[in-house]
C-alpha positions as CSV (number, residue, x, y, z in Angstrom):
1,M,-18.8,-7.7,-0.1
2,L,-15.4,-6.8,1.2
3,V,-13.5,-3.9,-0.3
4,G,-9.7,-4.0,0.3
5,A,-8.4,-0.5,-0.4
6,T,-5.0,1.2,-0.3
7,H,-4.6,4.0,2.2
8,R,-2.8,7.3,2.0
9,G,-4.8,9.9,4.0
10,W,-8.0,10.7,5.8
11,M,-9.7,11.5,2.5
12,D,-9.6,7.9,1.4
13,P,-12.9,6.7,2.9
14,F,-14.6,9.6,1.1
15,L,-13.0,8.5,-2.1
16,V,-14.2,5.0,-1.6
17,L,-17.7,6.3,-0.8
18,H,-17.6,8.5,-3.9
19,A,-16.7,5.5,-6.1
20,L,-19.2,3.0,-4.7
21,P,-23.0,3.1,-5.2
22,P,-24.8,4.8,-2.3
23,T,-26.5,1.6,-1.4
24,P,-25.8,-0.9,0.1
25,R,-24.1,1.2,2.8
26,A,-20.4,1.0,3.3
27,W,-18.9,0.3,6.8
28,F,-15.3,1.0,7.9
29,L,-13.0,0.0,10.7
30,G,-11.5,3.2,12.1
31,G,-9.1,4.2,14.8
32,A,-11.4,5.4,17.6
33,A,-8.8,7.6,19.2
34,T,-8.6,9.8,16.1
35,A,-12.0,9.2,14.4
36,F,-14.1,10.1,17.5
37,D,-11.9,12.7,19.3
38,R,-14.1,15.6,18.2
39,P,-18.0,15.7,18.2
40,W,-18.0,17.2,14.7
41,K,-15.9,14.3,13.3
42,E,-18.2,11.7,14.9
43,R,-21.3,13.4,13.5
44,L,-19.8,13.6,10.0
45,L,-18.6,10.0,10.0
46,R,-21.9,8.7,11.1
47,R,-23.7,10.7,8.5
48,V,-21.6,9.7,5.4
49,G,-20.9,6.1,6.3
50,G,-20.8,3.6,9.1
51,M,-17.7,3.5,11.3
52,L,-16.8,0.6,13.6
53,P,-14.3,1.9,16.1
54,V,-11.0,0.1,16.7
55,W,-9.2,0.7,20.0
56,R,-5.5,0.0,19.6
57,G,-4.2,-2.7,21.9
58,G,-7.8,-3.6,22.8
59,V,-10.0,-6.3,21.3
60,G,-8.6,-9.0,19.1
61,V,-9.4,-10.0,15.6
62,D,-12.3,-12.2,16.6
63,Q,-14.5,-9.2,17.4
64,H,-13.5,-7.5,14.1
65,V,-14.4,-10.7,12.2
66,A,-17.8,-10.8,14.0
67,A,-18.4,-7.1,13.0
68,A,-17.4,-7.8,9.4
69,G,-19.5,-10.9,9.2
70,A,-22.6,-9.0,10.5
71,V,-22.1,-6.2,7.9
72,I,-21.5,-8.6,5.0
73,G,-24.3,-10.9,6.2
74,A,-26.7,-8.0,6.1
75,G,-25.8,-7.3,2.5
76,A,-23.8,-4.2,3.2
77,V,-20.2,-3.4,2.2
78,F,-17.3,-3.8,4.6
79,V,-14.3,-1.6,3.7
80,M,-10.8,-2.3,5.0
81,F,-7.4,-0.7,4.5
82,P,-5.0,-3.7,4.6
83,E,-2.0,-1.4,5.3
84,G,-3.5,-0.6,8.6
85,G,-2.3,3.1,8.5
86,I,-1.2,5.9,6.3
87,A,2.6,5.7,6.7
88,G,3.4,4.3,3.3
89,P,5.1,6.2,0.5
90,P,2.7,8.1,-1.9
91,D,3.5,5.9,-4.9
92,H,3.5,2.4,-3.4
93,P,1.6,0.7,-0.6
94,A,3.2,0.0,2.7
95,A,3.4,-3.6,3.7
96,F,-0.1,-5.1,4.1
97,R,-1.1,-6.5,7.5
98,N,-2.9,-9.8,7.8
99,G,-6.2,-8.6,9.4
100,T,-8.0,-8.1,6.1
101,A,-7.0,-11.6,4.9
102,L,-8.1,-13.2,8.2
103,I,-11.5,-11.6,7.8
104,A,-11.8,-12.7,4.2
105,L,-10.8,-16.3,5.1
106,R,-13.5,-16.5,7.8
107,T,-16.3,-14.8,6.0
108,D,-15.5,-15.7,2.3
109,P,-17.1,-12.6,0.7
110,P,-16.6,-11.3,-2.8
111,I,-13.5,-9.1,-2.6
112,V,-13.2,-5.8,-4.5
113,P,-9.6,-4.5,-4.7
114,F,-9.6,-0.7,-4.7
115,A,-6.5,1.3,-5.6
116,M,-6.1,5.0,-5.1
117,A,-3.3,7.6,-5.1
118,G,-2.9,11.3,-4.5
119,S,-4.4,11.8,-1.0
120,A,-1.2,11.8,1.0
121,E,-0.9,15.6,0.6
122,L,-4.1,17.7,0.4
123,Y,-4.6,21.3,-0.8
124,R,-7.1,23.2,-2.9
125,G,-7.5,21.6,-6.3
126,K,-5.5,18.5,-5.5
127,R,-6.0,15.7,-8.0
128,F,-6.8,12.1,-6.9
129,A,-6.9,8.9,-8.9
130,T,-8.8,5.7,-8.1
131,R,-9.4,2.4,-9.8
132,I,-11.8,-0.4,-8.8
133,L,-10.3,-3.7,-9.9
134,P,-12.4,-6.7,-11.0
135,V,-14.2,-8.6,-8.2
136,T,-12.2,-11.6,-6.9
137,S,-12.4,-14.0,-4.1
138,V,-10.3,-15.9,-1.6
139,S,-10.2,-19.0,-3.8
140,E,-9.3,-17.0,-6.9
141,L,-6.5,-15.1,-5.1
142,L,-5.0,-18.3,-3.6
143,G,-5.4,-20.3,-6.7
144,P,-3.8,-23.8,-6.4
145,Q,-2.8,-23.0,-2.8
146,M,-6.5,-22.9,-1.8
147,P,-6.9,-25.9,0.5
148,A,-9.9,-28.2,0.3
149,D,-10.7,-27.4,3.9
150,L,-9.8,-24.1,5.5
151,P,-7.6,-24.4,8.7
152,G,-9.3,-23.7,12.0
153,P,-9.5,-20.1,13.4
154,G,-6.5,-19.0,15.3
155,T,-4.3,-21.8,14.1
156,A,-0.8,-21.4,12.8
157,A,-2.0,-22.9,9.5
158,E,-4.7,-20.2,9.2
159,L,-2.1,-17.5,9.8
160,D,0.2,-18.9,7.1
161,L,-2.7,-18.9,4.7
162,A,-3.6,-15.3,5.7
163,R,0.0,-14.2,5.0
164,L,-0.2,-15.8,1.5
165,L,-3.6,-14.2,0.8
166,T,-2.2,-10.8,2.0
167,S,0.8,-11.1,-0.3
168,R,-1.5,-11.9,-3.3
169,L,-3.7,-8.9,-2.6
170,E,-0.7,-6.6,-2.2
171,A,0.8,-7.8,-5.4
172,L,-2.5,-7.1,-7.2
173,L,-2.8,-3.5,-5.9
174,A,0.8,-2.3,-5.7
175,P,1.4,-1.9,-9.4
176,V,-1.9,-0.1,-9.9
177,V,-1.0,2.5,-7.2
178,A,2.4,3.0,-8.9
179,E,0.6,3.6,-12.2
180,L,-2.0,6.0,-10.8
181,Y,0.3,8.1,-8.7
182,P,2.0,10.1,-11.6
183,R,-1.5,11.3,-12.6
184,T,-1.9,13.1,-9.2
185,V,1.4,14.9,-9.1
186,D,1.3,18.7,-9.8
187,P,4.3,20.6,-11.1
188,P,6.4,22.3,-8.3
189,T,5.4,25.7,-9.6
190,R,1.7,25.1,-8.8
191,R,0.6,27.2,-5.9
192,R,-0.6,25.0,-3.0
193,R,-3.4,26.6,-1.0
194,W,-5.1,25.3,2.1
195,T,-2.3,22.7,2.7
196,G,-3.6,22.4,6.3
197,L,-6.3,20.1,4.9
198,T,-3.7,17.3,5.0
199,W,-3.9,17.2,8.8
200,L,-7.6,18.0,9.2
201,F,-8.7,14.7,10.6
202,V,-5.4,13.0,11.6
203,G,-3.4,15.8,13.3
204,R,-0.1,17.1,12.2
205,P,2.8,14.8,13.2
206,R,5.3,16.0,15.8
207,G,8.0,18.0,14.2
208,G,5.9,18.4,11.1
């Protein structure tokens, strides 16, 4: 099974884990430079869920596809954040990247769209909202545009199909994020304690 989830902050993998059954185990792709830069982070991540490190500018999509195929083939859950980062606005996904779609095209797993909101800013008592959408598939998302034979890996035709699949998944999740977000907004008068939680895993941006 492949979970495609929206992404707003470092809390998101834990929200996914909280929503999913404890078994089969969920595995994530994560930026190695930030996920494994402290021993305590590495210990925590390995304890609560599987993390497959991604080195920016390093390996290509083929190794990620192989990792996803191994996880899915073993009956586990592979979780991806199609936005590829946490730079989007709090009430709407950033533009989805094509990596999740390429993995879905090459492995053809059941796809679980997962929407969440509220994790862009963290403090004590912060509210989150999540929703698991009905299970779908590559063929269902593509509909009439699903070809009888999938194009070969690495071809321009495959990339075009991945772009279409990406847009369909984004169109499915974006309105749900917009719907969920108002439920997570506290009034301006609410005292916000422990706001440093926002940057616990990712580090405060320069100038922030």
